[in-house]
C-alpha positions in Angstrom: 0.0 0.0 0.0 1.2 3.5 -0.9 2.2 5.6 2.1 -0.1 8.4 1.0 -3.1 6.0 1.1 -2.0 4.7 4.5 -1.7 8.3 5.8 -5.2 9.0 4.6 -6.6 5.9 6.3 -4.8 6.8 9.5 -6.4 10.2 9.4 -9.8 8.7 8.9 -9.3 6.3 11.8 -8.4 9.3 14.1 -11.4 11.2 12.8 -13.7 8.3 13.6 -12.5 8.3 17.2 -13.2 12.1 17.4 -16.7 11.6 16.0 -17.4 8.8 18.5 -16.4 11.1 21.4 -18.4 14.0 20.0 -21.5 11.9 19.5 -21.2 10.3 22.9 -21.0 13.7 24.7 -23.9 14.6 27.0 -24.8 17.7 24.9 -24.4 16.0 21.6 -28.1 16.3 20.7 -28.4 19.9 21.7 -28.0 21.1 18.1 -29.8 18.5 16.0 -28.4 19.9 12.7 -24.8 19.4 14.0 -25.7 16.0 15.4 -27.1 14.9 12.0 -24.0 16.1 10.2 -21.7 14.3 12.5 -23.8 11.2 12.3 -23.7 11.3 8.5 -20.0 11.8 8.4 -19.5 8.9 10.8 -21.7 6.7 8.6 -19.6 7.5 5.6 -16.1 6.9 7.1 -16.9 4.0 9.4 -17.0 1.3 6.7 -13.7 2.6 5.3 -12.0 2.4 8.7 -13.4 -1.1 9.2 -11.7 -2.2 6.0 -8.5 -0.6 7.1 -8.6 -2.4 10.4 -9.1 -5.7 8.5 -6.1 -4.8 6.4 -3.9 -4.2 9.4 -5.1 -7.5 10.9 -4.1 -9.2 7.6 -0.7 -7.6 7.7 -0.3 -8.9 11.3 -1.4 -12.4 10.2 1.3 -12.4 7.5 4.0 -11.3 10.0 3.0 -14.2 12.2 3.0 -16.6 9.3 6.6 -15.5 8.4 7.6 -16.3 12.0 6.1 -19.8 11.6 8.0 -20.3 8.3 11.3 -19.8 10.2 10.5 -22.9 12.3 11.1 -26.1 10.3 8.3 -28.1 11.9 5.8 -25.2 11.2 7.0 -24.2 7.8 4.2 -25.8 5.8 1.5 -24.3 8.0 3.2 -20.9 7.8 3.4 -21.0 4.1 -0.3 -21.7 3.8 -1.2 -18.9 6.2 1.1 -16.5 4.4 -0.5 -17.3 1.0 -3.9 -16.7 2.5 -2.9 -13.5 4.2 -1.3 -12.1 1.1 -4.4 -12.9 -1.0 -6.5 -11.1 1.7 -4.2 -8.1 1.6 -4.5 -7.8 -2.1 -8.3 -8.0 -1.9 -8.6 -5.4 0.8 -6.1 -3.1 -0.9 -8.4 -3.0 -3.9 -11.5 -2.4 -1.8 -9.8 0.4 0.1 -8.7 2.2 -3.0 -12.3 2.0 -4.4 -13.6 3.2 -1.0 -11.4 6.3 -1.1 -12.5 7.4 -4.5 -14.3 10.8 -4.5 -18.0 10.3 -3.7 -20.8 11.6 -5.8 -22.4 14.4 -3.8 -25.8 13.0 -4.8 -25.2 9.5 -3.4 -27.2 9.9 -0.2 -30.2 11.5 -1.9 -33.6 10.0 -2.6 -34.3 9.3 -6.3 -36.9 9.2 -9.0 -37.1 6.0 -11.0 -38.7 6.1 -14.4 -39.3 2.9 -16.4 -40.5 3.2 -20.0 -41.6 0.2 -22.2 -39.7 0.2 -25.5 -39.8 -2.2 -28.4 -41.9 -5.3 -27.9 -45.5 -4.0 -27.5 -47.5 -5.6 -24.7 -44.5 -7.9 -23.7 -42.3 -4.8 -23.2 -45.0 -3.4 -20.9 -45.0 -6.6 -18.9 -41.2 -6.5 -18.7 -41.5 -2.9 -17.4 -43.8 -4.3 -14.7 -41.2 -7.0 -13.9 -38.5 -4.4 -13.5 -40.6 -2.3 -11.2 -41.3 -5.3 -9.0 -37.6 -6.2 -9.0 -36.6 -2.7 -7.9 -39.4 -2.5 -5.3 -38.4 -5.8 -3.7 -34.8 -4.7 -3.6 -35.9 -1.4 -1.9 -37.8 -3.4 0.7 -34.8 -5.4 1.6 -32.8 -2.2 2.0 -35.7 -0.8 4.1 -36.4 2.0 1.7 -39.8 3.4 0.8 -41.2 3.3 -2.7 -44.0 5.7 -3.8 -45.6 5.4 -7.2 -45.8 9.0 -8.6 -47.5 8.2 -11.9 -48.2 5.1 -14.0 -49.7 4.3 -17.4 -50.8 0.7 -17.3 -51.1 -1.6 -20.3 -54.1 -3.8 -21.0 -52.3 -7.0 -19.8 -51.2 -5.5 -16.4 -47.8 -4.1 -17.3 -46.7 -0.5 -17.6 -46.2 1.6 -20.7 -44.6 4.1 -18.3 -44.2 4.3 -14.6 -42.4 6.8 -12.3 -41.6 5.9 -8.7 -40.0 7.9 -5.9 -37.5 5.8 -3.8 -36.8 7.2 -0.3 -33.9 5.9 1.8 -30.3 6.4 2.8 -27.9 5.8 0.0 -30.7 5.0 -2.5 -29.2 6.9 -5.4 -25.7 5.5 -4.9 -27.1 1.9 -5.1 -29.4 2.4 -8.1 -27.8 5.2 -10.2 -26.0 2.7 -12.5 -29.3 1.1 -13.4 -29.9 3.9 -15.9 -30.0 2.9 -19.5 -31.5 0.2 -21.7 -32.6 -3.2 -20.4 -33.8 -6.1 -22.6 -35.1 -9.6 -22.1 -35.4 -12.6 -24.5 -38.1 -15.0 -23.5 -41.4 -16.6 -24.6 -44.0 -14.0 -23.6 -47.4 -14.8 -22.3 -48.8 -13.1 -25.4 -47.1 -15.7 -27.7 -49.2 -18.6 -28.8 -46.6 -20.5 -30.9 -43.7 -20.7 -28.4 -41.4 -18.2 -30.2 -38.8 -16.2 -28.3 -39.2 -12.5 -28.4 -36.9 -9.7 -27.5 -38.4 -6.8 -25.5 -36.7 -3.7 -24.2 -37.2 -1.0 -21.6 -35.4 2.2 -20.7 -34.7 3.1 -17.1 -33.8 6.6 -15.9 -32.6 7.2 -12.3 -32.5 10.8 -11.2 -31.5 12.2 -7.8 -34.2 14.1 -5.9 -33.4 17.9 -5.9 -33.4 20.0 -2.8 -36.5 22.0 -2.0 -36.3 25.5 -3.4 -37.2 28.2 -0.9 -39.8 30.7 -2.0 -38.3 33.5 -4.1 -39.3 37.0 -3.3 -39.6 39.2 -6.4 -39.6 43.0 -6.0 -42.3 44.5 -8.2 -39.9 47.3 -9.0 -37.7 44.8 -10.7 -40.4 43.7 -13.1 -40.9 45.1 -16.6 -44.3 44.3 -18.2 -44.8 45.1 -21.8 -48.3 45.0 -23.4 -48.8 44.8 -27.2 -51.9 45.0 -29.4 -52.1 43.2 -32.7 -52.8 45.4 -35.7 -53.6 44.8 -39.3 -56.5 43.6 -41.5 -57.2 40.4 -39.6 -60.3 41.8 -37.8 -58.6 42.6 -34.5 -59.8 46.2 -34.5 -63.3 45.7 -35.9 -65.7 48.1 -34.0 
């Protein structure tokens, strides 16, 4: 592991200890806005620090394995443990590097999920319904809430178009890569001769925007122009 990455992880570990002390203080909940910000920060860095601690443990296990290798009667066991430890270090190193990548500022937002049936007619609409059920069940497992905003149902029970709002921590970060085209090849219920059809749907995942505060407009800043039509079109008759 590069020293710069190790230094960054050590800083995060120290910061996690500071946050734990701050959140455990008697007056921690006095300012709920500050409390929520600290809790959110802790939730973000705690998984990274947990990975780093696993990495340190794997390094310690490798050091112990090397000591075993130095003893002739324990060499074989030490080599096996060293191999497993090095593999674990390589795995954790990749996870840590991904965890330290800059986060999308929208990752913790709620989202709007839009599913549109594409080519395939009624079967595409049924596929859109299958996709909605899949995302809904996944959301339930994550303890998120799904609200149907609008839906255009097909005659066979699917959806020509459906828009849902998904509410939950980290919802956008988990589903944002679902945007794009989805297709399925199967024998649809609308097929009487057993032929395989290809149906497609498009999925759009958009982060929920912040509420916009009411904007006060000074009437003095407005310019209102009024025009009247003229000509032989009958506008000025009588």
